C-alpha positions in Angstrom: 99.1 105.1 132.7 102.5 103.4 132.7 103.5 101.3 129.7 102.4 98.3 131.6 99.1 100.0 132.4 98.5 100.8 128.8 99.2 97.2 127.7 96.8 95.9 130.5 94.1 98.4 129.3 94.4 97.2 125.7 94.3 93.5 126.6 91.3 94.1 129.0 89.4 95.9 126.2 90.1 92.9 123.9 88.9 90.4 126.6 85.7 92.4 127.3 85.0 92.7 123.5 85.5 89.0 123.0 83.3 88.1 126.0 80.5 90.3 124.7 80.7 88.8 121.2 80.7 85.3 122.7 77.6 86.0 124.8 75.9 87.5 121.8 76.8 84.5 119.6 75.5 82.0 122.1 72.3 83.8 122.5 72.0 84.1 118.7 72.3 80.3 118.4 68.8 80.0 119.8 67.3 82.3 117.1 67.8 81.3 113.5 66.3 84.6 112.3 68.3 87.0 114.5 71.8 87.9 115.6 74.6 90.2 114.5 77.0 89.6 111.7 80.3 91.5 111.9 82.1 92.2 108.6 85.4 93.9 107.8 85.6 95.3 104.3 88.4 97.0 102.3 87.5 100.1 100.4 87.6 99.0 96.7 85.0 98.2 94.0 83.8 95.3 96.2 82.4 97.9 98.6 79.4 98.3 96.2 78.7 94.6 96.4 78.2 94.6 100.2 75.1 96.8 100.5 73.4 94.9 97.7 74.2 91.6 99.4 72.9 92.9 102.8 69.7 94.1 101.2 68.9 90.7 99.7 69.9 88.8 102.9 68.0 91.2 105.2 64.8 90.6 103.2 65.1 86.9 104.1 66.2 87.6 107.7 64.9 91.0 108.8 65.9 90.6 112.4 69.6 90.2 111.7 71.8 93.2 112.5 75.2 94.1 111.1 78.5 95.7 112.2 80.7 97.0 109.4 84.3 97.8 109.9 86.2 99.6 107.1 90.0 99.2 107.1 92.9 97.8 105.1 93.6 94.1 105.0 96.0 94.0 107.9 93.6 95.6 110.3 90.8 93.4 109.2 92.9 90.3 109.6 94.0 91.4 113.1 90.4 91.7 114.2 89.4 88.4 112.7 92.3 86.8 114.5 91.0 88.2 117.8 87.5 87.0 117.1 86.1 90.5 116.7 85.0 90.0 113.1 83.1 87.1 111.6 84.2 87.8 108.0 86.7 89.9 106.1 86.3 91.0 102.5 89.9 91.3 101.4 92.1 91.9 98.5 94.3 88.9 97.5 96.7 87.3 98.4 95.3 85.6 101.6 97.1 83.2 103.8 95.4 79.8 103.1 96.9 78.2 106.2 95.3 80.7 108.5 92.0 81.5 106.8 89.3 79.8 104.8 87.8 81.8 102.0 86.1 81.8 98.6 86.7 84.2 95.7 84.3 86.9 94.8 83.7 88.0 91.1 85.3 91.4 91.6 88.6 92.4 90.1 90.6 95.6 90.6 93.0 97.3 88.2 96.1 98.9 89.6 97.2 102.4 88.6 98.3 105.8 89.9 96.1 108.6 91.2 97.2 112.1 90.3 96.1 115.6 89.8 94.0 115.9 86.6 94.6 119.5 85.5 98.3 120.1 85.9 100.1 116.7 86.1 102.1 116.0 82.9 101.1 112.3 82.8 97.3 112.8 83.5 96.3 112.6 79.8 98.2 109.3 79.1 96.0 106.2 78.6 98.3 104.1 80.8 101.6 104.4 82.7 104.7 102.3 82.1 107.7 101.6 84.3 109.6 104.6 83.0 106.7 106.9 83.8 106.2 105.7 87.4 109.7 105.3 88.8 110.5 109.1 88.8 107.2 109.9 90.6 107.0 110.9 94.2 104.8 108.0 95.4 102.3 107.5 98.2 102.1 103.7 98.6 99.8 101.2 100.3 101.2 100.5 103.7 101.1 96.7 103.5 104.6 95.4 102.9 103.4 92.5 100.8 101.6 94.9 98.4 104.7 97.1 98.2 106.8 94.1 97.3 104.3 93.2 94.5 104.4 96.7 93.1 108.2 96.8 93.1 108.3 93.3 91.4 106.0 94.7 88.7 108.6 97.3 87.9 111.5 95.0 88.2 113.2 97.0 91.0 114.0 96.7 94.7 111.4 98.3 97.0 114.1 100.8 98.1 114.5 102.0 94.6 110.9 103.4 94.5 110.6 107.1 95.3 108.3 106.6 98.3 107.2 109.8 100.1 104.6 108.2 102.4 102.3 105.2 102.9 98.6 105.0 103.5 96.0 102.4 104.7 92.8 104.0 103.3 92.5 106.3 100.2 90.6 109.3 101.6 93.4 111.1 103.4 96.0 110.0 100.8 93.8 111.5 98.0 93.8 114.8 99.8 97.6 114.7 99.8 97.5 114.2 96.0 95.2 117.2 95.7 97.7 119.3 97.7 100.5 118.3 95.3 102.5 116.1 97.7 102.7 113.1 95.4 100.8 110.4 93.5 99.0 107.5 95.1 99.5 103.9 93.9 96.1 102.3 94.3 93.3 100.4 92.6 90.7 102.0 90.4 87.9 101.0 92.7 89.4 103.0 95.5 89.2 106.1 93.4 85.8 105.2 92.0 84.0 105.1 95.4 85.7 108.2 96.6 85.7 110.4 93.5 87.3 113.8 93.2 86.9 116.4 90.5 90.5 117.4 90.6 91.9 113.9 90.4 92.3 111.2 87.7 93.3 107.5 87.8 95.7 106.2 85.2 96.1 102.4 85.0 99.5 100.6 84.7 100.8 99.0 81.6 101.1 96.0 81.4 97.8 95.7 83.2 97.9 94.6 86.8 94.8 93.2 88.4 93.9 91.8 91.9 91.0 89.7 93.0 88.8 89.7 96.2 87.8 87.0 98.7 85.3 86.6 101.5 87.5 85.1 104.3 87.1 83.9 107.9 89.4 82.4 110.5 90.1 78.8 110.0 88.1 76.4 112.3 85.8 79.2 113.5 82.4 78.0 114.6 79.7 80.5 113.5 76.4 81.4 115.1 73.4 80.8 112.9 73.1 84.3 111.4 76.8 84.3 110.3 76.6 80.8 108.9 73.6 81.7 106.8 75.1 84.9 105.6 78.2 83.1 104.4 76.1 80.6 102.5 74.1 83.4 101.0 77.2 85.2 99.7 78.6 82.0 98.4 
């Protein structure tokens, strides 16, 4: 395909997806006990909340089906903007002008993921600015998160020794195991992945981040999605 053809293909796929979702939602309006709820979820400690919530909700509405999309916040927001996801479970901050949301009682502590056996800082209870700045870092790809991290250390973003960026922790953790650097991430990311050869060391002073359940502002939900939102709230 030419560049124009590729662009046309992408837009056509989006249109077809939106049409299918629209038809499904209209049909679902006629059945309060059925339908499909589409949810994007970041990979943090809040990932453990979702299956528990789905279990309780599905006991009340056993005919409801679900589509789960795992990604970072930017990808989830993009799909919400296009109407492909009903909800996004996101790490704060969230654009209040663009999305409606309510906070979830799950908090993440930021730190550094490193090799457990041979990294000189692995045995420390926490890492301070002087520990982190010399490290070869693998950072979250979201620019707003990188800005927050550089602000925590009182430096410009360009002063951080950034080797690479990542959107999800799994591949980045493999890079740590290979000795390519250390990942700046939240403790929940490491908790749900695990890894015998890795350890997570929190930052000092402690840095925490909250979570929200968000949806596109002014979105009209089908019955299953509306009830799911109320159940989570």
